[in-house]
C-alpha positions in Angstrom: 174.2 133.2 -54.9 171.7 136.0 -53.7 168.7 133.2 -54.8 170.7 130.5 -52.4 171.0 132.6 -50.2 167.3 133.4 -50.1 166.5 129.7 -50.3 169.0 129.4 -47.9 167.1 132.1 -45.4 163.4 130.5 -46.6 164.5 127.6 -45.3 166.2 128.5 -42.4 163.1 130.6 -41.5 160.9 127.7 -42.3 163.1 125.3 -39.7 162.7 127.7 -36.7 158.4 128.2 -37.3 158.6 124.2 -36.9 160.3 124.5 -33.8 157.2 126.3 -31.7 154.4 125.0 -30.3 151.9 127.4 -28.7 149.9 126.3 -25.7 147.1 128.7 -24.2 146.4 127.7 -20.5 145.5 128.3 -17.2 147.7 131.0 -14.3 149.7 130.3 -12.3 149.5 126.3 -13.9 152.6 125.1 -15.9 156.3 125.9 -13.8 158.3 127.8 -15.7 161.3 124.9 -14.9 159.2 122.0 -17.2 159.0 124.5 -20.1 162.6 124.9 -20.0 162.9 121.2 -20.0 160.7 120.5 -23.2 162.9 123.0 -25.0 166.6 121.5 -23.8 165.1 118.1 -25.1 163.3 118.7 -28.3 164.4 122.3 -28.9 161.3 123.5 -29.6 160.1 126.6 -28.5 156.8 127.0 -26.0 155.0 130.3 -25.9 152.3 130.2 -23.4 149.8 133.0 -22.8 146.9 132.4 -19.9 143.7 133.1 -19.6 141.6 132.8 -16.3 138.2 131.0 -17.1 136.6 128.7 -19.7 134.4 131.0 -20.5 137.6 133.8 -21.9 139.8 130.6 -23.2 136.1 129.8 -25.0 135.6 133.0 -26.3 138.9 133.6 -28.1 139.0 129.9 -29.7 135.6 130.8 -30.7 136.3 134.1 -32.6 139.9 133.2 -34.1 139.0 129.1 -35.0 141.8 128.1 -32.9 144.5 129.0 -35.4 147.0 131.1 -33.3 147.1 127.9 -30.2 147.8 124.9 -30.5 147.6 123.0 -27.2 144.0 124.3 -24.8 143.0 123.2 -21.9 139.2 122.8 -20.7 137.9 122.1 -17.7 135.2 118.9 -17.8 132.4 119.6 -20.1 133.7 122.6 -22.1 135.8 119.5 -24.1 132.4 118.3 -24.6 131.2 121.3 -25.7 134.2 122.7 -27.8 134.2 119.0 -29.8 129.9 119.0 -30.2 131.1 122.4 -32.4 133.8 121.4 -34.1 136.3 123.2 -32.1 138.3 120.0 -31.8 140.7 118.0 -33.6 140.7 114.3 -33.3 144.2 113.3 -31.4 146.5 111.2 -32.4 147.3 108.6 -29.7 149.6 106.6 -32.0 152.2 109.5 -31.0 151.2 109.3 -28.0 153.3 106.3 -26.2 153.2 107.8 -22.3 149.4 107.8 -23.2 149.2 104.3 -20.8 150.5 106.1 -17.8 147.0 107.5 -17.3 144.5 106.4 -14.5 142.2 104.7 -16.1 139.2 106.4 -13.2 140.1 109.3 -14.8 139.8 108.2 -18.3 136.3 107.4 -20.8 134.4 111.0 -19.0 131.0 111.3 -20.7 132.7 114.7 -21.2 134.6 112.4 -24.5 133.8 108.8 -24.1 136.8 107.5 -25.5 139.2 110.6 -25.1 139.3 110.6 -28.7 140.2 115.1 -28.0 141.3 115.0 -24.5 143.5 113.9 -22.6 143.6 114.2 -18.5 147.0 117.2 -17.8 145.3 117.5 -14.0 142.4 117.2 -12.0 140.9 119.2 -8.4 138.2 120.9 -6.3 136.7 123.3 -5.7 136.0 124.3 -1.8 136.6 127.0 0.7 139.6 128.8 1.2 139.6 130.8 4.8 141.5 132.7 7.3 142.0 130.6 10.4 143.9 133.5 12.6 140.9 136.5 10.9 138.3 134.1 11.1 139.2 131.1 14.3 140.4 127.1 13.8 137.3 125.6 11.8 135.2 128.7 11.3 133.9 127.3 7.8 132.6 124.1 7.7 129.9 124.6 4.5 128.7 126.5 1.3 125.9 127.7 3.5 128.5 129.6 5.5 128.9 131.9 3.0 126.0 134.1 3.4 127.2 134.7 6.9 126.4 138.3 7.4 128.9 138.9 9.3 131.3 138.3 6.0 129.6 140.9 4.5 132.3 142.6 1.8 134.7 140.3 3.0 135.0 136.9 0.2 136.4 135.5 -3.4 134.5 134.2 -5.8 135.8 132.0 -8.9 134.8 133.6 -11.9 133.0 130.9 -13.6 129.9 130.6 -13.9 128.9 127.2 -13.8 130.8 126.7 -10.8 129.6 130.3 -8.5 126.0 128.8 -9.8 126.9 125.1 -8.4 127.1 126.0 -4.9 123.9 127.3 -5.2 122.0 124.7 -5.7 123.8 122.5 -3.4 123.4 124.6 -0.7 119.3 124.5 -2.5 119.9 121.2 -2.1 120.0 120.6 -6.2 122.8 119.0 -8.7 124.6 121.7 -9.7 124.6 120.2 -13.0 121.0 121.0 -12.6 118.9 121.2 -15.8 116.0 122.7 -14.6 115.1 127.0 -15.3 113.7 127.3 -11.6 115.7 125.5 -10.2 118.2 127.8 -11.7 116.5 130.4 -11.1 116.5 129.9 -7.7 119.8 129.5 -7.1 120.4 133.5 -9.1 117.9 134.2 -6.1 119.7 132.7 -4.3 123.1 133.8 -5.0 121.6 137.4 -5.2 121.7 137.1 -0.7 125.1 136.6 -1.0 126.3 139.8 -3.2 126.8 142.0 0.0 129.0 139.2 1.2 131.3 139.7 -2.3 134.1 141.7 -2.8 135.4 140.0 -6.1 135.1 138.0 -8.6 138.3 136.3 -9.5 140.1 132.9 -10.6 143.5 133.9 -12.0 145.8 133.8 -8.6 143.7 133.2 -5.8 146.1 132.7 -3.5 148.4 136.4 -3.9 144.8 137.5 -2.6 144.8 135.5 0.1 147.7 136.0 1.4 147.0 139.8 0.9 144.0 139.8 3.2 142.6 141.2 0.6 139.3 138.8 1.8 138.6 136.4 4.7 137.0 133.6 3.0 135.3 132.2 -0.6 135.6 129.8 -3.1 138.7 128.4 -4.0 140.8 125.9 -6.5 142.5 123.9 -4.1 146.1 123.7 -5.8 145.1 127.7 -5.3 144.3 126.4 -1.5 148.0 124.5 -1.7 150.1 126.9 -2.5 148.3 129.6 -0.5 148.9 127.3 2.6 152.4 126.4 2.4 153.1 130.4 2.3 151.0 131.0 5.7 149.6 128.3 7.1 146.8 130.2 9.0 145.2 130.2 5.4 142.8 127.1 5.8 141.6 124.9 2.3 138.1 122.5 3.1 135.5 120.1 1.8 132.3 121.5 2.2 129.5 119.7 3.5 127.2 119.4 1.2 130.3 118.8 -1.3 132.9 119.8 -3.4 132.8 120.9 -7.4 134.7 117.9 -8.9 136.9 118.6 -12.6 139.5 117.4 -15.0 141.4 120.3 -16.7 142.6 118.5 -20.3 144.6 118.8 -22.7 143.0 119.5 -26.2 144.4 120.9 -29.9 142.4 123.1 -31.1 141.2 122.0 -34.6 142.3 125.3 -36.6 145.9 124.6 -34.6 148.9 124.5 -37.2 151.8 122.6 -34.9 150.3 119.9 -34.3 153.2 117.3 -34.5 155.0 119.5 -31.8 151.9 120.1 -29.7 151.6 115.7 -29.6 155.1 115.8 -28.5 154.5 118.4 -25.7 151.0 116.5 -24.4 153.3 113.0 -24.6 156.1 114.4 -22.7 153.5 115.6 -20.4 152.6 112.3 -19.8 155.5 111.3 -18.2 155.6 110.7 -14.4 158.1 112.1 -13.7 157.3 115.6 -15.4 154.1 115.0 -13.9 155.2 114.8 -10.3 157.0 117.8 -11.3 153.6 119.5 -11.7 151.3 117.9 -8.8 154.2 118.9 -6.0 155.0 122.5 -7.5 151.3 123.9 -8.1 149.3 121.2 -5.4 147.1 120.0 -8.2 146.2 116.0 -8.6 148.3 114.4 -11.3 146.2 111.9 -13.7 149.5 109.6 -13.9 149.2 106.5 -12.1 152.7 106.3 -12.4 153.6 109.7 -11.2 151.7 108.4 -7.8 154.7 105.6 -7.6 156.9 108.3 -7.2 155.8 111.2 -4.9 157.1 112.2 -1.7 155.2 111.7 1.1 154.2 115.3 2.1 152.9 115.3 -1.2 150.8 112.2 -1.1 149.6 112.6 2.6 147.9 116.1 1.6 144.1 116.0 0.9 144.6 120.0 0.1 146.2 117.6 -2.9 144.9 114.3 -3.1 141.5 113.7 -1.2 139.8 111.1 0.7 136.7 109.2 -0.2 135.2 111.1 2.8 136.3 114.6 1.7 134.4 114.3 -2.0 131.4 113.0 0.1 128.6 114.6 -2.2 130.7 116.0 -4.8 129.8 116.7 -7.9 131.9 116.6 -11.6 130.5 119.4 -14.2 129.1 118.3 -16.7 127.5 119.4 -20.2 124.0 120.9 -19.7 123.3 121.7 -23.0 121.0 124.1 -23.9 120.4 124.6 -20.8 123.7 126.8 -20.2 121.3 130.0 -22.0 119.4 130.1 -18.4 123.4 129.7 -16.7 124.5 132.8 -19.3 120.7 135.0 -18.7 120.9 133.9 -15.2 125.1 134.8 -14.5 124.9 138.0 -16.7 121.6 139.4 -14.4 124.6 138.4 -10.8 127.1 140.5 -12.2 125.6 143.5 -13.1 124.2 144.0 -9.4 127.5 143.0 -8.7 
């Protein structure tokens, strides 16, 4: 009887272990209601933890091999980088019946030409947020405005190496994806000139920093700008004249994942139009789901902070992998952070 009891306990334990999926995602990037709905429908518990930068996520996955997580959400070029380094598992699209809902315009991008490793989750931009009550309406129009000495110690920059260098490169007239060492060095020197204006490097919950008036202006993810504007209409989000930085965040499965079937179930759930709608409307990022666009309320669909016009995206650039030039960026990034 004791043996039978032990066997039953083992079976129950294994069954419970099968009913879990470990998700490692950006902060404030998935509504709790979505997670609860998935668990209610499937019985699979979502163990959810967060990071505040691609670099932090990558370092952890690189160290652990990804065995602690079943789904992670890297941005654009990190998909290519991690796949190339053998850190990602190929997806089984036969288990993703809702893949057909995705907008073809957001598929087959250079960082994953056949979407073998990644499924678009949300897409958006990095532009500028500013407090119109403090600075005045239309006070800021371009990345170059951030260098104005009157904004000393009042700005936020994303804690993201490529994005920070991207704005300096664009101000200098170069591509945000430059692989030219001299251009990257020039961007570093340009950013050094900006440091007196920078109060913090921060990516985790940017809306709160603006709402608390800890900063007056700076870089911002559009969704954070949207959420801040919802609470305080004086917080504006604009697309800089030099061009915004555009990105796609994707759902991927680490090579060492232990609950791969559950990961596919969760990804497929997130691809349902009404689920993607709930995500987009609550956190203010654009859905890659073409069926979702038909469901969005007018307020979300017509909000340019979430769904920019072609004019808004003029001169914008999608981040791509810069290969070995990343080492150049990393060298100057460390030097820049040391001066802050």
